[in-house]
C-alpha positions in Angstrom: 17.9 1.8 -126.2 18.0 0.7 -130.1 19.8 -2.0 -128.8 17.6 -3.0 -125.6 14.6 -3.2 -128.1 16.5 -5.6 -130.6 17.7 -7.9 -127.6 13.8 -7.8 -126.1 12.6 -7.6 -129.5 10.1 -4.4 -129.0 9.8 -1.5 -130.8 10.6 1.6 -129.0 7.6 2.5 -128.7 6.1 -0.1 -126.8 9.4 0.6 -124.5 8.4 4.1 -124.5 4.7 3.0 -123.5 6.1 1.2 -120.1 9.1 3.4 -119.5 9.6 7.3 -120.2 13.5 6.7 -120.6 16.7 5.1 -119.7 16.8 6.8 -116.4 13.1 5.2 -115.7 14.4 1.9 -117.2 17.7 1.7 -115.0 15.1 2.7 -112.1 13.2 -0.1 -112.9 15.3 -2.6 -113.0 17.5 -1.7 -109.7 13.6 -1.4 -108.3 13.1 -5.3 -109.1 16.9 -6.2 -108.2 16.7 -4.8 -104.7 14.7 -7.6 -102.4 16.5 -10.2 -104.8 19.9 -9.2 -103.6 19.4 -7.5 -100.3 20.5 -10.1 -97.1 17.4 -11.7 -95.2 15.8 -9.2 -92.9 16.2 -9.6 -88.9 13.6 -12.6 -88.1 13.2 -14.2 -84.8 11.7 -17.8 -86.3 13.8 -20.6 -85.2 13.2 -23.1 -87.6 15.3 -21.1 -90.5 18.7 -20.3 -90.5 21.1 -18.8 -88.0 22.1 -15.4 -88.4 25.6 -17.4 -89.0 24.6 -19.4 -91.8 22.9 -15.8 -93.1 26.0 -14.1 -93.1 27.8 -16.8 -95.3 25.1 -16.8 -97.5 25.8 -13.2 -98.5 29.2 -14.2 -99.7 28.2 -18.1 -101.3 25.6 -16.2 -103.4 26.3 -16.6 -107.4 24.3 -14.1 -109.5 22.7 -15.2 -112.3 24.9 -13.6 -115.2 23.6 -15.4 -118.3 26.5 -16.1 -119.9 27.5 -12.4 -119.3 31.2 -11.4 -117.6 30.1 -10.1 -113.5 30.3 -6.7 -113.5 29.8 -6.6 -110.1 27.2 -4.6 -108.2 24.3 -3.3 -110.2 23.2 -0.9 -107.2 27.2 0.5 -107.3 27.4 0.4 -111.2 24.1 2.8 -111.4 25.6 5.4 -108.6 29.2 5.5 -110.6 27.1 6.5 -114.2 24.7 8.7 -112.4 26.1 11.0 -109.9 23.5 13.3 -109.7 22.6 12.7 -105.8 19.3 14.0 -106.3 18.3 11.3 -109.5 16.0 8.8 -108.5 18.3 5.9 -109.6 21.5 7.3 -107.3 19.0 7.8 -104.6 17.7 4.2 -104.9 21.3 3.1 -105.1 22.2 4.5 -102.1 19.6 3.7 -99.8 20.0 0.0 -101.3 23.5 0.2 -99.9 22.9 1.8 -96.9 19.9 -0.5 -96.1 22.7 -3.6 -97.4 25.1 -2.2 -94.3 22.5 -2.2 -92.0 21.2 -5.9 -92.4 24.9 -6.9 -92.3 25.5 -5.1 -89.2 22.1 -6.7 -87.9 23.0 -9.9 -88.9 26.5 -9.4 -87.3 24.6 -8.3 -84.0 22.7 -11.5 -83.9 25.2 -13.4 -84.7 27.7 -12.1 -81.4 24.9 -11.9 -79.2 23.8 -15.8 -80.0 27.4 -16.4 -79.3 27.8 -14.5 -76.3 24.7 -16.6 -74.9 26.2 -19.9 -75.9 29.9 -19.3 -74.1 28.0 -17.8 -71.1 25.4 -20.9 -70.9 28.4 -23.4 -71.6 30.9 -21.3 -68.7 28.1 -21.5 -66.2 27.7 -24.7 -66.8 31.2 -25.5 -66.0 31.0 -23.7 -62.7 32.8 -20.4 -63.9 31.5 -16.9 -62.7 29.0 -15.0 -65.0 31.6 -12.1 -65.2 33.8 -14.5 -66.8 31.6 -16.2 -69.1 30.9 -12.7 -70.4 34.5 -11.3 -70.8 37.1 -14.0 -71.1 40.3 -12.1 -71.4 41.4 -10.4 -67.8 41.3 -6.9 -67.9 44.0 -4.3 -67.5 44.5 -0.8 -66.1 44.0 1.6 -68.5 47.4 3.4 -69.3 47.7 7.1 -68.0 49.8 7.1 -71.0 46.6 6.9 -73.5 
């Protein structure tokens, strides 16, 4: 906390007037990062980037590290440093990771759905039966040994 006060050029009294302690400060920092770091939520707007572009954007994002070495995900770091699962910062980190995974899965489903509907439409235009459009690979009978 001493180093933080020095870098922020504030007194300890001011810092503790805003935050009860280090844990409260960590929780506030993570809360502030949450919306910035989560992938875009599901939207049905046609004017924005599609699901494929949104998925790729997750991996193209470059964090602003202000000249400091990148130390990975701040939520994962907090969860490791604060192992108590009942701690508010740990719960926030767990909720973030769950929401991150949910949003990625949603984008992947939307991407797959968009891709399937395009393939189906293209196949029907070419005269293929609808079942071929949905499942282009021939199916095999299940093996009796499985």
